[in-house]
C-alpha positions in Angstrom: 34.3 63.9 34.9 34.9 67.5 36.0 32.4 70.5 36.0 33.8 74.0 35.3 32.3 77.3 36.4 30.3 77.8 33.2 28.3 74.7 33.8 30.0 72.4 31.3 31.3 69.0 32.3 34.5 67.8 30.9 35.2 64.2 30.0 38.3 62.8 28.6 37.9 60.9 25.3 39.8 57.7 24.6 42.2 59.8 22.5 43.0 62.0 25.5 41.0 65.0 24.2 38.9 66.9 26.7 35.3 67.3 25.5 32.9 69.8 27.1 29.2 68.9 27.5 26.4 71.3 28.4 24.6 70.6 31.6 20.9 71.3 32.2 20.2 74.5 34.1 18.4 74.6 37.4 15.1 75.9 35.9 14.9 73.5 32.9 12.4 70.6 32.6 12.7 67.5 30.6 10.9 67.9 27.3 9.2 64.6 27.5 7.2 65.6 30.7 5.5 68.6 29.1 2.7 66.6 27.4 1.9 64.9 30.7 1.5 68.3 32.5 -0.8 69.6 29.7 -2.9 66.5 29.8 -3.3 66.8 33.5 -4.4 70.5 33.3 -6.9 69.6 30.6 -8.4 67.0 32.8 -8.7 69.5 35.7 -10.3 72.0 33.4 -12.8 69.4 32.2 -13.6 68.5 35.8 -14.2 72.1 36.8 -16.2 72.9 33.6 -18.0 69.7 32.5 -19.6 69.6 29.1 -23.3 68.6 28.4 -24.2 65.1 29.4 -27.1 64.7 27.0 -28.5 66.2 23.8 -31.2 68.0 25.7 -28.5 69.8 27.8 -26.6 70.6 24.6 -29.7 72.2 23.1 -30.3 74.2 26.3 -26.7 75.5 26.0 -27.3 76.5 22.4 -30.4 78.4 23.5 -28.4 80.1 26.2 -25.7 81.0 23.7 -28.4 82.6 21.5 -29.7 84.6 24.5 -26.2 85.8 25.2 -25.9 86.8 21.5 -23.0 84.4 20.9 -24.8 82.9 17.9 -27.5 84.0 15.6 -31.1 82.6 16.0 -30.8 81.0 12.5 -27.6 79.3 13.5 -29.0 78.0 16.7 -32.1 76.6 14.8 -29.8 74.9 12.3 -27.6 73.4 14.9 -30.6 72.2 16.9 -31.9 70.6 13.7 -28.7 68.7 13.1 -28.8 67.4 16.7 -32.4 66.3 16.5 -32.0 64.8 13.0 -29.5 62.3 14.4 -32.3 60.6 16.2 -34.7 60.6 13.3 -35.3 57.9 10.7 -36.5 57.8 7.1 -39.8 56.5 8.3 -40.3 59.7 10.4 -40.2 62.1 7.4 -41.1 60.0 4.4 -44.0 60.6 2.1 -46.4 57.7 2.8 -47.0 55.3 0.0 -50.7 56.3 -0.6 -49.5 59.9 -1.3 -46.7 59.0 -3.6 -47.0 60.5 -7.1 -46.0 57.7 -9.4 -46.1 57.0 -13.2 -47.4 53.9 -14.9 -44.9 52.6 -17.4 -47.8 51.6 -19.6 -49.2 55.1 -19.9 -48.9 57.0 -23.2 -46.8 60.1 -23.5 -49.6 62.6 -23.2 -50.9 61.0 -20.0 -47.3 61.0 -18.5 -46.7 64.6 -19.5 -50.0 65.8 -17.9 -49.2 64.1 -14.6 -45.7 65.6 -14.6 -47.1 69.1 -15.2 -49.8 68.7 -12.6 -47.6 67.5 -9.8 -44.5 69.6 -10.6 -41.9 67.0 -9.4 -38.6 66.5 -11.0 -38.4 62.8 -10.3 -41.0 60.0 -10.3 -41.0 56.4 -9.3 -42.3 54.3 -12.2 -44.4 51.1 -11.6 -45.5 48.3 -13.9 -49.1 47.3 -13.3 -49.1 47.5 -9.5 -47.6 50.3 -7.4 -45.5 47.8 -5.5 -43.7 46.8 -8.7 -41.3 49.8 -9.0 -39.2 49.6 -12.1 -37.0 52.6 -11.6 -37.0 56.4 -11.4 -37.8 58.8 -14.3 -36.4 62.3 -14.5 -39.1 64.7 -15.7 -36.6 66.2 -18.2 -36.1 62.8 -19.8 -39.7 63.0 -21.2 -38.3 65.5 -23.7 -36.4 62.6 -25.3 -39.6 60.7 -25.8 -41.1 63.8 -27.5 -38.2 64.0 -29.9 -37.9 60.3 -30.5 -41.3 58.5 -29.9 -39.7 55.2 -30.9 -37.7 55.1 -27.6 -38.9 52.8 -24.9 -39.7 54.4 -21.5 -37.7 51.6 -19.8 -34.5 52.8 -21.4 -34.9 56.2 -19.7 -35.4 54.8 -16.2 -32.6 55.2 -13.6 -32.1 52.6 -10.9 -34.3 53.0 -7.8 -32.6 53.2 -4.4 -34.3 51.3 -1.6 -33.7 52.1 2.1 -35.4 50.7 5.2 -37.7 52.7 7.4 -35.1 52.5 10.2 -32.4 54.3 8.2 -31.0 57.2 10.1 -31.4 60.6 8.4 -27.8 61.5 9.0 -26.7 58.3 7.3 -29.2 58.8 4.5 -27.9 62.3 3.9 -24.4 61.0 3.6 -25.5 58.4 1.1 -27.4 61.0 -0.9 -24.2 63.1 -1.2 -21.9 60.2 -1.9 -24.1 58.6 -4.6 -25.4 61.9 -6.0 -28.9 60.6 -5.7 -31.8 62.7 -4.6 -34.6 60.2 -4.0 -35.0 56.9 -2.3 -37.9 54.4 -1.9 -38.6 53.5 1.7 -39.5 49.9 2.5 -40.9 48.4 5.7 -39.7 45.3 7.5 -41.6 43.0 5.2 -40.1 44.5 2.0 -43.3 46.4 1.1 -43.1 50.0 -0.2 -43.8 52.3 2.7 -43.1 55.6 1.0 -40.4 57.7 -0.5 -38.0 60.3 0.8 -35.9 63.0 -1.0 -32.8 64.9 -0.1 -35.0 68.0 0.3 -37.0 66.2 3.0 -33.8 65.5 4.9 -32.4 69.0 4.5 -35.7 70.6 5.7 -35.2 69.0 9.0 -32.1 71.1 9.4 -32.9 74.4 7.6 -36.6 74.4 7.7 -39.1 74.7 4.8 -37.3 75.1 1.4 -39.2 77.2 -1.1 -38.3 77.3 -4.8 -38.6 79.9 -7.4 -42.2 78.9 -8.1 -43.5 79.6 -4.6 -45.6 82.7 -4.2 -43.9 84.7 -1.4 -46.9 87.0 -0.8 -49.3 84.1 -0.6 -46.9 82.2 1.6 -46.9 85.0 4.1 -50.6 84.3 4.7 -50.0 80.6 4.8 -52.1 79.8 1.7 -50.3 79.0 -1.6 -51.9 78.0 -4.9 -50.6 74.8 -6.5 -50.3 73.9 -10.2 -53.2 71.4 -10.1 -55.7 73.9 -8.7 -55.5 72.8 -5.1 -53.9 74.8 -2.4 -51.2 74.4 0.2 -52.3 75.7 3.6 -50.0 76.2 6.6 -51.1 74.5 9.9 -50.8 77.9 11.6 -52.8 79.7 9.0 -55.6 81.9 10.4 -59.1 80.4 10.2 -60.4 83.7 9.0 -57.9 83.7 6.2 -59.0 80.2 5.2 -62.6 81.3 5.2 -61.8 84.2 2.9 -59.7 82.1 0.5 -62.1 79.3 0.1 -65.5 81.0 0.7 -66.4 78.8 3.6 -67.7 79.6 7.1 -65.5 77.7 9.5 -66.2 78.5 13.1 -64.1 81.3 14.7 -65.2 81.0 18.3 -62.7 78.5 19.7 -59.7 78.4 17.4 -57.4 80.9 15.8 -55.5 78.5 13.5 -56.7 75.9 11.0 -54.5 73.3 12.6 -56.2 73.7 15.9 -59.6 73.4 14.4 -58.8 70.3 12.4 -57.1 68.6 15.4 -60.3 69.2 17.4 -62.4 67.9 14.5 -60.4 64.7 14.4 -59.9 64.4 18.1 -56.1 64.4 17.8 -53.4 65.8 15.6 -53.6 64.2 12.2 -50.6 62.2 10.9 -48.8 62.4 7.6 -51.0 60.9 4.9 -54.3 61.4 6.7 -57.1 63.7 5.6 -59.9 65.6 7.3 -63.0 66.7 5.5 -64.5 70.0 6.7 -67.1 72.3 5.0 -66.7 70.6 1.7 -62.9 70.8 1.7 -60.5 68.0 2.1 -57.4 68.9 4.2 -54.7 66.3 3.5 -51.6 66.3 5.6 -48.5 67.1 3.5 -45.8 67.7 6.1 -45.5 67.3 9.9 -42.8 68.5 12.1 -42.3 68.5 15.9 -45.7 66.8 16.5 -47.7 69.4 14.6 -48.9 69.7 11.0 -46.8 72.1 9.0 -48.7 72.0 5.7 -52.0 70.8 4.4 -53.0 70.2 0.8 -56.6 71.5 0.4 -59.0 70.7 -2.4 -62.7 70.2 -2.7 -64.1 66.9 -1.5 -64.5 64.7 -4.6 -67.9 64.5 -6.2 -70.1 61.7 -4.8 -68.5 61.9 -1.3 -70.8 63.7 1.1 -68.8 66.2 3.2 -69.5 66.3 7.0 -71.3 69.2 8.4 -69.0 69.7 11.4 -66.9 72.9 11.2 -69.6 75.0 9.5 -70.5 78.2 11.2 
């Protein structure tokens, strides 16, 4: 084989014909080695600028990105919510069984309609005799079918209930909600007993914060006190004690606490948990929603007749 001045080699074929072949130039590199060089450079870059080693470090980096105005505060809060949600379970955010609004399959139409209007939910677990015996889920709009056709059996309107364990991860549950197009699940404990219920809204609120609908009073929400359909009120944990006094005509002490959440925690000796209630000045503060170790919302109503309210908290 001969190489000419233009860098081509010449070989003689079996037929005697000279065939020229291009030779690699001095600066060329084999194509198959390029991926190896890029991979090595990527490893060096990762060594020099390591990523976060834990979720806490990742959250700190998100806070730093917000301070540097690389992301908006709302975006940072949502990303942080997604990260924290991965460690939460259905048992962490469910509505406890004693606070579940349920319908009795044996109730008449007027009784069912009154409860639906009072609570304002769109879906209800339906039980038969005992609250543990859940027969299915009733859509509030399906009650209209009973009004038009009273001969229908309520059982025929029920949709299958979905049961999940308390240990179900929220990110997995959200994926199931989206896949199955279901918005409510019954949470059961390790013994198969109904522990509570959870909705897709409960899961999403861990990411985006409190979700308000078109029936929420924005002006009242600004003060942290919102009127509910049944005559009770929803009061934010950080609502001002003075505002609570004005709204309910009570005289809660103002000397030590600015917020109603702080006053109630002092009254109980600890931060109340979801499903618990604290009676103060003739009012019953029932925990509706907790987040981050604090109470986000209380449901407030007068203490039922016949139950003597404690005197603590009066000014």
